[in-house]
C-alpha positions as CSV (number, residue, x, y, z in Angstrom):
1,M,16.9,36.1,-30.2
2,R,18.9,38.8,-28.4
3,T,19.3,36.2,-25.5
4,L,20.9,33.7,-27.9
5,N,23.1,36.3,-29.6
6,N,24.5,37.2,-26.2
7,K,25.4,33.5,-25.7
8,D,22.8,33.2,-23.0
9,R,20.5,30.2,-23.0
10,I,16.9,29.3,-22.9
11,D,15.7,25.9,-21.6
12,A,12.4,24.7,-23.0
13,V,10.3,21.7,-22.3
14,V,7.8,20.5,-24.9
15,I,5.0,18.6,-23.1
16,D,2.8,16.0,-24.6
17,F,-0.7,15.4,-23.2
18,S,-1.7,11.8,-23.8
19,K,-5.2,11.3,-25.4
20,A,-5.9,14.9,-24.3
21,F,-9.0,15.4,-26.4
22,D,-10.5,12.1,-25.1
23,L,-10.0,12.9,-21.4
24,V,-11.8,16.2,-21.0
25,P,-14.7,15.7,-18.5
26,H,-17.8,17.4,-19.9
27,G,-19.0,18.7,-16.5
28,R,-15.7,20.4,-15.7
29,L,-15.4,21.8,-19.2
30,L,-18.9,23.4,-19.0
31,T,-18.1,24.8,-15.5
32,K,-14.9,26.4,-16.8
33,I,-16.6,27.9,-19.8
34,A,-19.4,29.2,-17.6
35,N,-17.0,30.7,-15.2
36,S,-15.1,32.5,-18.0
37,G,-17.9,34.9,-18.5
38,V,-19.2,33.5,-21.7
39,D,-22.9,34.3,-22.4
40,S,-25.1,31.6,-20.7
41,R,-26.8,30.9,-24.0
42,V,-23.4,29.8,-25.5
43,V,-22.9,27.5,-22.5
44,V,-26.3,25.9,-23.0
45,W,-25.5,25.5,-26.7
46,I,-22.2,23.8,-25.9
47,R,-23.9,21.6,-23.3
48,E,-26.4,20.5,-25.9
49,F,-23.6,19.8,-28.3
50,L,-21.7,17.6,-25.9
51,L,-24.2,15.9,-23.7
52,G,-26.3,12.9,-24.8
53,R,-23.6,11.5,-27.0
54,T,-23.3,7.7,-27.2
55,Q,-20.9,5.3,-28.9
56,R,-20.5,1.7,-29.7
57,V,-17.5,-0.5,-30.4
58,R,-17.2,-3.1,-33.1
59,V,-14.8,-5.9,-32.7
60,G,-14.8,-8.3,-35.5
61,G,-18.5,-8.8,-36.4
62,Q,-19.7,-8.0,-32.8
63,L,-21.2,-4.7,-31.9
64,S,-21.3,-3.6,-28.3
65,E,-24.2,-2.0,-26.4
66,E,-24.4,1.7,-26.6
67,F,-22.9,3.6,-23.7
68,R,-22.9,7.3,-22.8
69,V,-19.9,9.5,-23.5
70,T,-19.1,11.7,-20.5
71,S,-15.7,13.0,-21.5
72,G,-13.8,14.1,-24.5
73,V,-14.3,16.8,-27.1
74,P,-15.3,15.7,-30.6
75,Q,-12.3,15.3,-32.8
76,R,-12.2,16.3,-36.5
77,S,-14.7,19.0,-35.7
78,V,-14.2,22.8,-35.7
79,L,-15.3,23.0,-32.1
80,G,-13.0,20.2,-30.7
81,P,-9.7,22.1,-30.5
82,L,-11.5,25.3,-29.4
83,L,-13.3,23.5,-26.5
84,F,-10.0,21.8,-25.5
85,L,-8.2,25.2,-25.4
86,A,-11.1,26.6,-23.3
87,Y,-10.5,23.7,-20.9
88,V,-6.8,24.3,-20.6
89,N,-6.9,28.1,-20.7
90,D,-6.1,28.3,-16.9
91,I,-2.8,26.3,-17.3
92,W,-0.7,29.5,-17.1
93,R,-2.1,30.2,-13.6
94,N,0.8,30.1,-11.0
95,I,3.5,29.6,-13.6
96,E,6.3,32.1,-13.7
97,S,8.1,30.7,-16.8
98,T,6.6,31.5,-20.3
99,I,4.1,28.9,-21.5
100,R,2.6,28.5,-24.9
101,L,-0.4,26.2,-25.7
102,F,-0.9,24.4,-28.9
103,T,-4.0,22.2,-28.7
104,D,-2.8,19.0,-27.1
105,Y,0.7,20.0,-26.2
106,C,2.5,23.0,-24.7
107,V,5.9,24.5,-24.4
108,I,7.2,26.0,-21.2
109,Y,10.5,27.9,-21.3
110,R,12.7,30.2,-19.4
111,K,16.0,32.2,-19.8
112,I,18.6,30.5,-17.7
113,I,21.2,32.7,-16.1
114,N,21.8,30.8,-12.8
115,K,20.9,27.7,-10.8
116,E,17.8,29.5,-9.4
117,D,16.4,29.8,-12.9
118,I,16.7,26.1,-13.4
119,E,15.0,25.4,-10.0
120,N,12.2,27.8,-11.0
121,L,11.6,26.1,-14.3
122,Q,11.4,22.8,-12.4
123,K,9.0,24.3,-9.9
124,D,6.8,25.3,-12.8
125,L,6.9,21.8,-14.2
126,D,6.0,20.4,-10.8
127,W,3.0,22.8,-10.7
128,L,2.0,21.8,-14.2
129,R,2.0,18.2,-13.1
130,E,-0.4,19.0,-10.3
131,W,-2.6,21.0,-12.6
132,A,-2.8,18.1,-15.0
133,V,-3.9,15.7,-12.2
134,E,-6.4,18.3,-11.0
135,N,-7.8,18.6,-14.5
136,A,-7.9,14.8,-15.3
137,L,-5.2,15.1,-18.0
138,K,-2.2,12.8,-18.4
139,I,1.2,14.1,-19.3
140,N,3.4,11.7,-21.3
141,P,7.0,12.3,-20.1
142,S,8.4,9.9,-22.6
143,K,7.0,11.9,-25.6
144,S,8.0,15.2,-23.9
145,K,11.4,16.7,-24.7
146,A,13.7,19.2,-23.0
147,V,15.8,21.3,-25.3
148,R,18.5,23.9,-24.4
149,F,18.7,26.7,-26.9
150,T,22.0,28.5,-26.9
151,R,25.0,29.4,-29.1
152,A,27.4,29.0,-26.2
153,R,29.1,25.8,-25.2
154,V,27.3,24.5,-22.2
155,K,28.4,21.4,-20.3
156,G,26.1,19.1,-18.5
157,P,22.8,17.4,-19.5
158,L,19.4,18.8,-19.0
159,S,17.7,17.3,-15.9
160,Y,14.1,18.4,-15.8
161,S,11.5,15.9,-14.7
162,L,7.7,15.4,-14.8
163,T,5.7,12.8,-12.9
164,D,8.9,11.6,-11.3
165,T,10.3,10.8,-14.7
166,L,13.3,12.5,-16.3
167,I,12.3,14.3,-19.5
168,P,14.5,13.1,-22.3
169,G,17.0,15.8,-23.5
170,A,17.1,16.5,-27.2
171,S,19.1,18.6,-29.6
172,S,15.9,19.6,-31.5
173,C,12.2,19.5,-31.3
174,K,9.4,19.8,-33.9
175,F,7.2,22.9,-33.4
176,F,4.3,23.3,-35.9
177,G,6.1,21.3,-38.4
178,I,9.3,23.3,-38.1
179,I,12.4,21.6,-36.6
180,L,13.9,23.9,-34.0
181,R,17.6,22.9,-33.3
182,S,19.3,23.9,-30.0
183,D,21.8,26.0,-32.0
184,L,19.0,27.6,-34.0
185,S,20.4,26.3,-37.3
186,W,18.0,26.0,-40.2
187,A,19.9,23.0,-41.7
188,D,17.0,20.7,-41.2
189,Q,14.6,23.0,-43.1
190,V,16.8,23.7,-46.1
191,N,17.0,21.3,-49.0
192,Y,20.5,21.5,-50.6
193,T,19.7,19.6,-53.7
């Protein structure tokens, strides 16, 4: 808050991972959990929970053959979000900007004083793109947003990119159901009736 009161600025990028819960490869997830130092009995329990799952698809009146599920964490379960967070827990590695994870999306942000800060935030976004490829996750740039938080008048658009696609600039973003405006006004949250 002190940054914004001093008329400085913070650039933030809200990143959406497409179908994130469905794409987590079971083998890589179990390796990450095992390498985190979790008791081996817990790893075995999670393996038993994940492996051996099958599913079918019904189209009209036709039911497909069963096939094995080798990726994805069970949605609408208590463990699903926890397993996903265990899978992406190393996302912060090699990132200098601040990053916050919230299940299937994250926010990366940095105080911007000069052009070098903008370049460093873009470098972190480039690294994040590489991390996503390495971890079989897909970033959806069109659902991602770049927001500049400041109380000063700043000219020029935001020009951050992911996967060679310009991230749309926005004057606000939704964060845990709260609309954060670039000027930090609460007008969207207050009902004046």
